mmCIF file of the N, C-alpha and C atoms, coordinates in Angstrom:
data_MODEL
# 
_entry.id   MODEL 
# 
loop_
_atom_site.group_PDB 
_atom_site.id 
_atom_site.type_symbol 
_atom_site.label_atom_id 
_atom_site.label_alt_id 
_atom_site.label_comp_id 
_atom_site.label_asym_id 
_atom_site.label_entity_id 
_atom_site.label_seq_id 
_atom_site.pdbx_PDB_ins_code 
_atom_site.Cartn_x 
_atom_site.Cartn_y 
_atom_site.Cartn_z 
_atom_site.occupancy 
_atom_site.B_iso_or_equiv 
_atom_site.pdbx_formal_charge 
_atom_site.auth_seq_id 
_atom_site.auth_comp_id 
_atom_site.auth_asym_id 
_atom_site.auth_atom_id 
_atom_site.pdbx_PDB_model_num 
ATOM 1   N N  . MET A 1 1  ? 19.290  -1.146  10.980 1.00 0.00 ? 1  MET A N  1 
ATOM 2   C CA . MET A 1 1  ? 18.231  0.037   10.691 1.00 0.00 ? 1  MET A CA 1 
ATOM 3   C C  . MET A 1 1  ? 17.536  -0.367  9.431  1.00 0.00 ? 1  MET A C  1 
ATOM 4   N N  . GLU A 1 2  ? 18.563  -0.298  8.574  1.00 0.00 ? 2  GLU A N  1 
ATOM 5   C CA . GLU A 1 2  ? 17.340  0.129   7.335  1.00 0.00 ? 2  GLU A CA 1 
ATOM 6   C C  . GLU A 1 2  ? 16.154  -1.770  7.177  1.00 0.00 ? 2  GLU A C  1 
ATOM 7   N N  . LYS A 1 3  ? 16.938  -2.650  7.616  1.00 0.00 ? 3  LYS A N  1 
ATOM 8   C CA . LYS A 1 3  ? 16.481  -4.093  7.373  1.00 0.00 ? 3  LYS A CA 1 
ATOM 9   C C  . LYS A 1 3  ? 15.628  -3.992  8.634  1.00 0.00 ? 3  LYS A C  1 
ATOM 10  N N  . GLU A 1 4  ? 15.349  -3.477  9.630  1.00 0.00 ? 4  GLU A N  1 
ATOM 11  C CA . GLU A 1 4  ? 14.184  -3.337  10.635 1.00 0.00 ? 4  GLU A CA 1 
ATOM 12  C C  . GLU A 1 4  ? 13.283  -2.181  10.160 1.00 0.00 ? 4  GLU A C  1 
ATOM 13  N N  . LYS A 1 5  ? 13.300  -1.549  9.058  1.00 0.00 ? 5  LYS A N  1 
ATOM 14  C CA . LYS A 1 5  ? 12.667  -0.267  8.607  1.00 0.00 ? 5  LYS A CA 1 
ATOM 15  C C  . LYS A 1 5  ? 12.088  -1.174  7.318  1.00 0.00 ? 5  LYS A C  1 
ATOM 16  N N  . LEU A 1 6  ? 12.383  -2.167  6.368  1.00 0.00 ? 6  LEU A N  1 
ATOM 17  C CA . LEU A 1 6  ? 11.849  -2.419  5.796  1.00 0.00 ? 6  LEU A CA 1 
ATOM 18  C C  . LEU A 1 6  ? 10.934  -3.864  6.228  1.00 0.00 ? 6  LEU A C  1 
ATOM 19  N N  . ILE A 1 7  ? 11.192  -4.067  7.330  1.00 0.00 ? 7  ILE A N  1 
ATOM 20  C CA . ILE A 1 7  ? 10.468  -5.650  8.044  1.00 0.00 ? 7  ILE A CA 1 
ATOM 21  C C  . ILE A 1 7  ? 9.297   -4.472  8.625  1.00 0.00 ? 7  ILE A C  1 
ATOM 22  N N  . HIS A 1 8  ? 9.359   -3.112  9.343  1.00 0.00 ? 8  HIS A N  1 
ATOM 23  C CA . HIS A 1 8  ? 8.132   -2.367  9.734  1.00 0.00 ? 8  HIS A CA 1 
ATOM 24  C C  . HIS A 1 8  ? 7.058   -2.558  8.548  1.00 0.00 ? 8  HIS A C  1 
ATOM 25  N N  . LYS A 1 9  ? 7.719   -1.987  7.657  1.00 0.00 ? 9  LYS A N  1 
ATOM 26  C CA . LYS A 1 9  ? 7.082   -2.251  6.206  1.00 0.00 ? 9  LYS A CA 1 
ATOM 27  C C  . LYS A 1 9  ? 5.715   -3.209  5.868  1.00 0.00 ? 9  LYS A C  1 
ATOM 28  N N  . GLU A 1 10 ? 6.999   -4.096  6.031  1.00 0.00 ? 10 GLU A N  1 
ATOM 29  C CA . GLU A 1 10 ? 5.920   -5.200  5.108  1.00 0.00 ? 10 GLU A CA 1 
ATOM 30  C C  . GLU A 1 10 ? 5.046   -5.686  6.506  1.00 0.00 ? 10 GLU A C  1 
ATOM 31  N N  . GLU A 1 11 ? 5.500   -5.308  7.508  1.00 0.00 ? 11 GLU A N  1 
ATOM 32  C CA . GLU A 1 11 ? 4.116   -6.193  8.758  1.00 0.00 ? 11 GLU A CA 1 
ATOM 33  C C  . GLU A 1 11 ? 2.675   -4.852  8.193  1.00 0.00 ? 11 GLU A C  1 
ATOM 34  N N  . ILE A 1 12 ? 3.064   -3.630  8.271  1.00 0.00 ? 12 ILE A N  1 
ATOM 35  C CA . ILE A 1 12 ? 2.134   -2.681  8.264  1.00 0.00 ? 12 ILE A CA 1 
ATOM 36  C C  . ILE A 1 12 ? 1.582   -2.755  6.862  1.00 0.00 ? 12 ILE A C  1 
ATOM 37  N N  . LYS A 1 13 ? 2.236   -3.084  5.691  1.00 0.00 ? 13 LYS A N  1 
ATOM 38  C CA . LYS A 1 13 ? 1.543   -3.480  4.284  1.00 0.00 ? 13 LYS A CA 1 
ATOM 39  C C  . LYS A 1 13 ? 0.431   -5.022  4.602  1.00 0.00 ? 13 LYS A C  1 
ATOM 40  N N  . ARG A 1 14 ? 1.082   -6.060  5.009  1.00 0.00 ? 14 ARG A N  1 
ATOM 41  C CA . ARG A 1 14 ? 0.318   -7.071  6.015  1.00 0.00 ? 14 ARG A CA 1 
ATOM 42  C C  . ARG A 1 14 ? -1.226  -7.334  6.352  1.00 0.00 ? 14 ARG A C  1 
ATOM 43  N N  . TRP A 1 15 ? -0.928  -5.905  7.555  1.00 0.00 ? 15 TRP A N  1 
ATOM 44  C CA . TRP A 1 15 ? -2.027  -5.438  8.315  1.00 0.00 ? 15 TRP A CA 1 
ATOM 45  C C  . TRP A 1 15 ? -3.189  -5.210  7.359  1.00 0.00 ? 15 TRP A C  1 
ATOM 46  N N  . ILE A 1 16 ? -2.618  -3.673  6.247  1.00 0.00 ? 16 ILE A N  1 
ATOM 47  C CA . ILE A 1 16 ? -3.629  -2.814  5.552  1.00 0.00 ? 16 ILE A CA 1 
ATOM 48  C C  . ILE A 1 16 ? -4.497  -4.037  4.508  1.00 0.00 ? 16 ILE A C  1 
ATOM 49  N N  . LYS A 1 17 ? -3.290  -5.067  4.106  1.00 0.00 ? 17 LYS A N  1 
ATOM 50  C CA . LYS A 1 17 ? -4.137  -5.198  3.089  1.00 0.00 ? 17 LYS A CA 1 
ATOM 51  C C  . LYS A 1 17 ? -5.134  -6.711  4.155  1.00 0.00 ? 17 LYS A C  1 
ATOM 52  N N  . ALA A 1 18 ? -4.894  -7.135  4.942  1.00 0.00 ? 18 ALA A N  1 
ATOM 53  C CA . ALA A 1 18 ? -6.199  -8.207  5.794  1.00 0.00 ? 18 ALA A CA 1 
ATOM 54  C C  . ALA A 1 18 ? -6.911  -7.423  6.344  1.00 0.00 ? 18 ALA A C  1 
ATOM 55  N N  . ALA A 1 19 ? -6.766  -6.363  6.987  1.00 0.00 ? 19 ALA A N  1 
ATOM 56  C CA . ALA A 1 19 ? -8.047  -5.228  7.423  1.00 0.00 ? 19 ALA A CA 1 
ATOM 57  C C  . ALA A 1 19 ? -8.541  -4.846  6.519  1.00 0.00 ? 19 ALA A C  1 
ATOM 58  N N  . GLY A 1 20 ? -8.156  -4.678  4.996  1.00 0.00 ? 20 GLY A N  1 
ATOM 59  C CA . GLY A 1 20 ? -8.969  -4.211  3.935  1.00 0.00 ? 20 GLY A CA 1 
ATOM 60  C C  . GLY A 1 20 ? -10.176 -5.617  3.721  1.00 0.00 ? 20 GLY A C  1 
ATOM 61  N N  . ILE A 1 21 ? -9.114  -6.207  3.615  1.00 0.00 ? 21 ILE A N  1 
ATOM 62  C CA . ILE A 1 21 ? -9.943  -7.888  2.873  1.00 0.00 ? 21 ILE A CA 1 
ATOM 63  C C  . ILE A 1 21 ? -11.167 -7.933  4.025  1.00 0.00 ? 21 ILE A C  1 
ATOM 64  N N  . ARG A 1 22 ? -10.522 -7.788  5.114  1.00 0.00 ? 22 ARG A N  1 
ATOM 65  C CA . ARG A 1 22 ? -11.789 -7.690  6.479  1.00 0.00 ? 22 ARG A CA 1 
ATOM 66  C C  . ARG A 1 22 ? -12.952 -6.923  5.953  1.00 0.00 ? 22 ARG A C  1 
ATOM 67  N N  . ALA A 1 23 ? -13.080 -5.664  6.467  1.00 0.00 ? 23 ALA A N  1 
ATOM 68  C CA . ALA A 1 23 ? -12.932 -4.433  6.027  1.00 0.00 ? 23 ALA A CA 1 
ATOM 69  C C  . ALA A 1 23 ? -14.121 -4.703  4.673  1.00 0.00 ? 23 ALA A C  1 
ATOM 70  N N  . VAL A 1 24 ? -14.072 -5.378  3.728  1.00 0.00 ? 24 VAL A N  1 
ATOM 71  C CA . VAL A 1 24 ? -15.247 -4.913  2.698  1.00 0.00 ? 24 VAL A CA 1 
ATOM 72  C C  . VAL A 1 24 ? -15.950 -6.224  2.840  1.00 0.00 ? 24 VAL A C  1 
ATOM 73  N N  . LYS A 1 25 ? -15.345 -7.270  3.671  1.00 0.00 ? 25 LYS A N  1 
ATOM 74  C CA . LYS A 1 25 ? -16.310 -8.790  3.844  1.00 0.00 ? 25 LYS A CA 1 
ATOM 75  C C  . LYS A 1 25 ? -17.626 -8.107  4.672  1.00 0.00 ? 25 LYS A C  1 
ATOM 76  N N  . THR A 1 26 ? -16.860 -6.965  5.557  1.00 0.00 ? 26 THR A N  1 
ATOM 77  C CA . THR A 1 26 ? -18.190 -7.035  6.417  1.00 0.00 ? 26 THR A CA 1 
ATOM 78  C C  . THR A 1 26 ? -19.224 -6.032  6.166  1.00 0.00 ? 26 THR A C  1 
ATOM 79  N N  . MET A 1 27 ? -18.592 -5.058  5.117  1.00 0.00 ? 27 MET A N  1 
ATOM 80  C CA . MET A 1 27 ? -19.437 -4.259  4.513  1.00 0.00 ? 27 MET A CA 1 
ATOM 81  C C  . MET A 1 27 ? -20.057 -5.567  3.153  1.00 0.00 ? 27 MET A C  1 
ATOM 82  N N  . ALA A 1 28 ? -19.950 -6.560  2.691  1.00 0.00 ? 28 ALA A N  1 
ATOM 83  C CA . ALA A 1 28 ? -20.829 -6.687  1.892  1.00 0.00 ? 28 ALA A CA 1 
ATOM 84  C C  . ALA A 1 28 ? -22.135 -7.942  2.737  1.00 0.00 ? 28 ALA A C  1 
ATOM 85  N N  . GLN A 1 29 ? -21.495 -8.497  4.016  1.00 0.00 ? 29 GLN A N  1 
ATOM 86  C CA . GLN A 1 29 ? -22.529 -8.927  4.621  1.00 0.00 ? 29 GLN A CA 1 
ATOM 87  C C  . GLN A 1 29 ? -23.624 -8.132  4.976  1.00 0.00 ? 29 GLN A C  1 
ATOM 88  N N  . THR A 1 30 ? -22.988 -6.633  5.369  1.00 0.00 ? 30 THR A N  1 
ATOM 89  C CA . THR A 1 30 ? -23.930 -5.768  6.474  1.00 0.00 ? 30 THR A CA 1 
ATOM 90  C C  . THR A 1 30 ? -24.693 -5.303  5.057  1.00 0.00 ? 30 THR A C  1 
ATOM 91  N N  . ALA A 1 31 ? -24.705 -4.884  3.585  1.00 0.00 ? 31 ALA A N  1 
ATOM 92  C CA . ALA A 1 31 ? -25.208 -4.219  2.822  1.00 0.00 ? 31 ALA A CA 1 
ATOM 93  C C  . ALA A 1 31 ? -26.212 -5.952  2.056  1.00 0.00 ? 31 ALA A C  1 
ATOM 94  N N  . ALA A 1 32 ? -25.766 -7.025  2.165  1.00 0.00 ? 32 ALA A N  1 
ATOM 95  C CA . ALA A 1 32 ? -26.429 -8.157  2.019  1.00 0.00 ? 32 ALA A CA 1 
ATOM 96  C C  . ALA A 1 32 ? -28.105 -8.480  2.992  1.00 0.00 ? 32 ALA A C  1 
ATOM 97  N N  . ALA A 1 33 ? -27.560 -8.060  4.116  1.00 0.00 ? 33 ALA A N  1 
ATOM 98  C CA . ALA A 1 33 ? -28.321 -8.342  5.257  1.00 0.00 ? 33 ALA A CA 1 
ATOM 99  C C  . ALA A 1 33 ? -29.409 -7.538  5.045  1.00 0.00 ? 33 ALA A C  1 
ATOM 100 N N  . THR A 1 34 ? -28.969 -6.296  4.977  1.00 0.00 ? 34 THR A N  1 
ATOM 101 C CA . THR A 1 34 ? -30.062 -4.716  4.780  1.00 0.00 ? 34 THR A CA 1 
ATOM 102 C C  . THR A 1 34 ? -30.744 -4.564  3.913  1.00 0.00 ? 34 THR A C  1 
ATOM 103 N N  . ILE A 1 35 ? -29.836 -4.935  2.627  1.00 0.00 ? 35 ILE A N  1 
ATOM 104 C CA . ILE A 1 35 ? -31.049 -5.283  1.480  1.00 0.00 ? 35 ILE A CA 1 
ATOM 105 C C  . ILE A 1 35 ? -31.937 -6.251  1.360  1.00 0.00 ? 35 ILE A C  1 
ATOM 106 N N  . GLY A 1 36 ? -31.896 -7.063  1.510  1.00 0.00 ? 36 GLY A N  1 
ATOM 107 C CA . GLY A 1 36 ? -32.676 -8.712  1.505  1.00 0.00 ? 36 GLY A CA 1 
ATOM 108 C C  . GLY A 1 36 ? -33.488 -8.387  2.554  1.00 0.00 ? 36 GLY A C  1 
ATOM 109 N N  . THR A 1 37 ? -33.348 -7.571  3.800  1.00 0.00 ? 37 THR A N  1 
ATOM 110 C CA . THR A 1 37 ? -34.428 -7.247  4.706  1.00 0.00 ? 37 THR A CA 1 
ATOM 111 C C  . THR A 1 37 ? -35.119 -6.639  4.131  1.00 0.00 ? 37 THR A C  1 
ATOM 112 N N  . ALA A 1 38 ? -34.805 -5.587  3.833  1.00 0.00 ? 38 ALA A N  1 
ATOM 113 C CA . ALA A 1 38 ? -35.829 -4.609  3.390  1.00 0.00 ? 38 ALA A CA 1 
ATOM 114 C C  . ALA A 1 38 ? -36.586 -4.941  1.859  1.00 0.00 ? 38 ALA A C  1 
ATOM 115 N N  . ALA A 1 39 ? -35.771 -5.859  1.298  1.00 0.00 ? 39 ALA A N  1 
ATOM 116 C CA . ALA A 1 39 ? -36.236 -6.207  -0.215 1.00 0.00 ? 39 ALA A CA 1 
ATOM 117 C C  . ALA A 1 39 ? -37.758 -6.939  0.193  1.00 0.00 ? 39 ALA A C  1 
ATOM 118 N N  . VAL A 1 40 ? -37.758 -7.902  1.988  1.00 0.00 ? 40 VAL A N  1 
ATOM 119 C CA . VAL A 1 40 ? -38.733 -8.502  2.281  1.00 0.00 ? 40 VAL A CA 1 
ATOM 120 C C  . VAL A 1 40 ? -39.771 -8.106  1.828  1.00 0.00 ? 40 VAL A C  1 
ATOM 121 N N  . LEU A 1 41 ? -40.077 -6.814  2.656  1.00 0.00 ? 41 LEU A N  1 
ATOM 122 C CA . LEU A 1 41 ? -40.746 -5.826  3.311  1.00 0.00 ? 41 LEU A CA 1 
ATOM 123 C C  . LEU A 1 41 ? -40.522 -4.697  1.592  1.00 0.00 ? 41 LEU A C  1 
ATOM 124 N N  . ARG A 1 42 ? -40.542 -4.887  0.813  1.00 0.00 ? 42 ARG A N  1 
ATOM 125 C CA . ARG A 1 42 ? -40.417 -4.588  -0.457 1.00 0.00 ? 42 ARG A CA 1 
ATOM 126 C C  . ARG A 1 42 ? -40.387 -2.706  -0.318 1.00 0.00 ? 42 ARG A C  1 
ATOM 127 N N  . ASP A 1 43 ? -39.404 -2.676  0.166  1.00 0.00 ? 43 ASP A N  1 
ATOM 128 C CA . ASP A 1 43 ? -38.819 -1.041  0.666  1.00 0.00 ? 43 ASP A CA 1 
ATOM 129 C C  . ASP A 1 43 ? -37.416 -0.975  0.710  1.00 0.00 ? 43 ASP A C  1 
ATOM 130 N N  . VAL A 1 44 ? -36.634 -0.750  -0.696 1.00 0.00 ? 44 VAL A N  1 
ATOM 131 C CA . VAL A 1 44 ? -34.905 -1.251  0.112  1.00 0.00 ? 44 VAL A CA 1 
ATOM 132 C C  . VAL A 1 44 ? -34.522 0.918   0.600  1.00 0.00 ? 44 VAL A C  1 
ATOM 133 N N  . ASP A 1 45 ? -34.032 0.813   1.208  1.00 0.00 ? 45 ASP A N  1 
ATOM 134 C CA . ASP A 1 45 ? -33.411 2.269   1.466  1.00 0.00 ? 45 ASP A CA 1 
ATOM 135 C C  . ASP A 1 45 ? -31.847 2.184   0.923  1.00 0.00 ? 45 ASP A C  1 
ATOM 136 N N  . TRP A 1 46 ? -31.778 2.629   -0.197 1.00 0.00 ? 46 TRP A N  1 
ATOM 137 C CA . TRP A 1 46 ? -30.523 2.640   -0.538 1.00 0.00 ? 46 TRP A CA 1 
ATOM 138 C C  . TRP A 1 46 ? -29.453 3.646   0.445  1.00 0.00 ? 46 TRP A C  1 
ATOM 139 N N  . MET A 1 47 ? -29.598 4.298   0.371  1.00 0.00 ? 47 MET A N  1 
ATOM 140 C CA . MET A 1 47 ? -28.972 5.634   1.356  1.00 0.00 ? 47 MET A CA 1 
ATOM 141 C C  . MET A 1 47 ? -28.685 4.875   2.207  1.00 0.00 ? 47 MET A C  1 
ATOM 142 N N  . MET A 1 48 ? -29.723 4.290   3.474  1.00 0.00 ? 48 MET A N  1 
ATOM 143 C CA . MET A 1 48 ? -29.094 3.357   4.773  1.00 0.00 ? 48 MET A CA 1 
ATOM 144 C C  . MET A 1 48 ? -28.814 2.406   4.567  1.00 0.00 ? 48 MET A C  1 
ATOM 145 N N  . ALA A 1 49 ? -28.626 1.570   3.659  1.00 0.00 ? 49 ALA A N  1 
ATOM 146 C CA . ALA A 1 49 ? -27.897 -0.113  3.085  1.00 0.00 ? 49 ALA A CA 1 
ATOM 147 C C  . ALA A 1 49 ? -26.273 0.781   2.551  1.00 0.00 ? 49 ALA A C  1 
ATOM 148 N N  . LEU A 1 50 ? -25.930 1.853   2.910  1.00 0.00 ? 50 LEU A N  1 
ATOM 149 C CA . LEU A 1 50 ? -25.215 2.165   1.996  1.00 0.00 ? 50 LEU A CA 1 
ATOM 150 C C  . LEU A 1 50 ? -24.571 2.662   3.120  1.00 0.00 ? 50 LEU A C  1 
ATOM 151 N N  . SER A 1 51 ? -25.092 3.535   4.326  1.00 0.00 ? 51 SER A N  1 
ATOM 152 C CA . SER A 1 51 ? -24.554 3.994   5.243  1.00 0.00 ? 51 SER A CA 1 
ATOM 153 C C  . SER A 1 51 ? -24.420 3.251   6.780  1.00 0.00 ? 51 SER A C  1 
ATOM 154 N N  . ALA A 1 52 ? -25.423 2.226   6.270  1.00 0.00 ? 52 ALA A N  1 
ATOM 155 C CA . ALA A 1 52 ? -24.814 1.265   7.111  1.00 0.00 ? 52 ALA A CA 1 
ATOM 156 C C  . ALA A 1 52 ? -23.337 0.531   7.131  1.00 0.00 ? 52 ALA A C  1 
ATOM 157 N N  . SER A 1 53 ? -24.130 -0.156  5.534  1.00 0.00 ? 53 SER A N  1 
ATOM 158 C CA . SER A 1 53 ? -22.456 -0.984  5.247  1.00 0.00 ? 53 SER A CA 1 
ATOM 159 C C  . SER A 1 53 ? -21.205 0.175   5.791  1.00 0.00 ? 53 SER A C  1 
ATOM 160 N N  . LEU A 1 54 ? -20.728 1.486   5.203  1.00 0.00 ? 54 LEU A N  1 
ATOM 161 C CA . LEU A 1 54 ? -20.055 2.035   5.224  1.00 0.00 ? 54 LEU A CA 1 
ATOM 162 C C  . LEU A 1 54 ? -19.152 2.126   6.749  1.00 0.00 ? 54 LEU A C  1 
ATOM 163 N N  . LEU A 1 55 ? -20.813 2.108   7.670  1.00 0.00 ? 55 LEU A N  1 
ATOM 164 C CA . LEU A 1 55 ? -19.893 2.381   8.846  1.00 0.00 ? 55 LEU A CA 1 
ATOM 165 C C  . LEU A 1 55 ? -19.503 1.096   9.629  1.00 0.00 ? 55 LEU A C  1 
ATOM 166 N N  . SER A 1 56 ? -20.069 -0.166  9.060  1.00 0.00 ? 56 SER A N  1 
ATOM 167 C CA . SER A 1 56 ? -19.407 -1.753  9.050  1.00 0.00 ? 56 SER A CA 1 
ATOM 168 C C  . SER A 1 56 ? -18.380 -1.823  8.592  1.00 0.00 ? 56 SER A C  1 
ATOM 169 N N  . GLY A 1 57 ? -17.980 -1.289  7.987  1.00 0.00 ? 57 GLY A N  1 
ATOM 170 C CA . GLY A 1 57 ? -16.526 -1.256  7.419  1.00 0.00 ? 57 GLY A CA 1 
ATOM 171 C C  . GLY A 1 57 ? -15.243 -0.391  8.166  1.00 0.00 ? 57 GLY A C  1 
ATOM 172 N N  . LEU A 1 58 ? -16.050 0.737   8.448  1.00 0.00 ? 58 LEU A N  1 
ATOM 173 C CA . LEU A 1 58 ? -15.056 1.857   9.295  1.00 0.00 ? 58 LEU A CA 1 
ATOM 174 C C  . LEU A 1 58 ? -14.497 0.919   10.313 1.00 0.00 ? 58 LEU A C  1 
ATOM 175 N N  . LEU A 1 59 ? -16.186 0.295   11.668 1.00 0.00 ? 59 LEU A N  1 
ATOM 176 C CA . LEU A 1 59 ? -16.132 -0.566  12.698 1.00 0.00 ? 59 LEU A CA 1 
ATOM 177 C C  . LEU A 1 59 ? -15.088 -2.194  12.840 1.00 0.00 ? 59 LEU A C  1 
ATOM 178 N N  . SER A 1 60 ? -15.192 -2.081  11.483 1.00 0.00 ? 60 SER A N  1 
ATOM 179 C CA . SER A 1 60 ? -14.613 -3.282  11.199 1.00 0.00 ? 60 SER A CA 1 
ATOM 180 C C  . SER A 1 60 ? -12.899 -2.746  11.185 1.00 0.00 ? 60 SER A C  1 
ATOM 181 N N  . LEU A 1 61 ? -12.563 -1.430  10.459 1.00 0.00 ? 61 LEU A N  1 
ATOM 182 C CA . LEU A 1 61 ? -11.303 -1.059  10.525 1.00 0.00 ? 61 LEU A CA 1 
ATOM 183 C C  . LEU A 1 61 ? -10.958 -1.381  11.825 1.00 0.00 ? 61 LEU A C  1 
ATOM 184 N N  . LEU A 1 62 ? -11.375 -0.195  12.397 1.00 0.00 ? 62 LEU A N  1 
ATOM 185 C CA . LEU A 1 62 ? -10.723 -0.061  14.173 1.00 0.00 ? 62 LEU A CA 1 
ATOM 186 C C  . LEU A 1 62 ? -10.874 -0.894  14.958 1.00 0.00 ? 62 LEU A C  1 
ATOM 187 N N  . THR A 1 63 ? -11.565 -2.089  14.652 1.00 0.00 ? 63 THR A N  1 
ATOM 188 C CA . THR A 1 63 ? -11.666 -3.279  15.756 1.00 0.00 ? 63 THR A CA 1 
ATOM 189 C C  . THR A 1 63 ? -10.460 -3.815  15.302 1.00 0.00 ? 63 THR A C  1 
ATOM 190 N N  . SER A 1 64 ? -9.607  -3.747  14.121 1.00 0.00 ? 64 SER A N  1 
ATOM 191 C CA . SER A 1 64 ? -8.709  -4.668  13.238 1.00 0.00 ? 64 SER A CA 1 
ATOM 192 C C  . SER A 1 64 ? -7.414  -4.381  13.898 1.00 0.00 ? 64 SER A C  1 
ATOM 193 N N  . ALA A 1 65 ? -7.453  -2.971  14.488 1.00 0.00 ? 65 ALA A N  1 
ATOM 194 C CA . ALA A 1 65 ? -6.496  -1.871  15.446 1.00 0.00 ? 65 ALA A CA 1 
ATOM 195 C C  . ALA A 1 65 ? -6.045  -2.416  16.240 1.00 0.00 ? 65 ALA A C  1 
ATOM 196 N N  . ALA A 1 66 ? -6.741  -3.532  16.668 1.00 0.00 ? 66 ALA A N  1 
ATOM 197 C CA . ALA A 1 66 ? -6.726  -4.147  17.885 1.00 0.00 ? 66 ALA A CA 1 
ATOM 198 C C  . ALA A 1 66 ? -6.074  -5.595  17.884 1.00 0.00 ? 66 ALA A C  1 
ATOM 199 N N  . GLY A 1 67 ? -5.645  -6.196  16.876 1.00 0.00 ? 67 GLY A N  1 
ATOM 200 C CA . GLY A 1 67 ? -5.264  -6.914  16.709 1.00 0.00 ? 67 GLY A CA 1 
ATOM 201 C C  . GLY A 1 67 ? -5.866  -8.071  15.443 1.00 0.00 ? 67 GLY A C  1 
ATOM 202 N N  . LEU A 1 68 ? -5.206  -8.628  14.570 1.00 0.00 ? 68 LEU A N  1 
ATOM 203 C CA . LEU A 1 68 ? -5.512  -9.397  13.583 1.00 0.00 ? 68 LEU A CA 1 
ATOM 204 C C  . LEU A 1 68 ? -5.074  -11.461 14.020 1.00 0.00 ? 68 LEU A C  1 
ATOM 205 N N  . PRO A 1 69 ? -6.023  -12.004 14.403 1.00 0.00 ? 69 PRO A N  1 
ATOM 206 C CA . PRO A 1 69 ? -5.440  -13.060 14.227 1.00 0.00 ? 69 PRO A CA 1 
ATOM 207 C C  . PRO A 1 69 ? -4.520  -13.707 13.504 1.00 0.00 ? 69 PRO A C  1 
ATOM 208 N N  . GLU A 1 70 ? -4.971  -13.590 11.818 1.00 0.00 ? 70 GLU A N  1 
ATOM 209 C CA . GLU A 1 70 ? -4.544  -14.004 10.855 1.00 0.00 ? 70 GLU A CA 1 
ATOM 210 C C  . GLU A 1 70 ? -3.182  -13.824 10.504 1.00 0.00 ? 70 GLU A C  1 
ATOM 211 N N  . LEU A 1 71 ? -3.025  -12.726 11.280 1.00 0.00 ? 71 LEU A N  1 
ATOM 212 C CA . LEU A 1 71 ? -0.397  -12.131 11.384 1.00 0.00 ? 71 LEU A CA 1 
ATOM 213 C C  . LEU A 1 71 ? -0.361  -12.353 12.699 1.00 0.00 ? 71 LEU A C  1 
ATOM 214 N N  . LYS A 1 72 ? -0.987  -12.996 13.437 1.00 0.00 ? 72 LYS A N  1 
ATOM 215 C CA . LYS A 1 72 ? -0.628  -13.520 14.786 1.00 0.00 ? 72 LYS A CA 1 
ATOM 216 C C  . LYS A 1 72 ? 0.645   -14.499 13.980 1.00 0.00 ? 72 LYS A C  1 
ATOM 217 N N  . THR A 1 73 ? 2.566   -14.728 14.818 1.00 0.00 ? 73 THR A N  1 
ATOM 218 C CA . THR A 1 73 ? 2.765   -15.427 14.123 1.00 0.00 ? 73 THR A CA 1 
ATOM 219 C C  . THR A 1 73 ? 3.420   -16.454 15.454 1.00 0.00 ? 73 THR A C  1 
ATOM 220 N N  . GLU A 1 74 ? 3.816   -17.136 15.301 1.00 0.00 ? 74 GLU A N  1 
ATOM 221 C CA . GLU A 1 74 ? 3.974   -18.076 16.629 1.00 0.00 ? 74 GLU A CA 1 
ATOM 222 C C  . GLU A 1 74 ? 5.910   -17.958 16.664 1.00 0.00 ? 74 GLU A C  1 
# 
């Protein structure tokens, strides 16, 4: 029983790490696109860029709940 709990904890840790990395990358991509587009127009709305980035990170985490291909084992 203890071994199963340990394995389950390790799986959770792996998921949190992988989902977190994916969410941070998604947030960075969203921020770069939002700021880059706004900079071309010479009007960066920093609150909009921040809120869009945070929302994309949240959506990434929710999407990761369905499964992460990098954690699949055969």
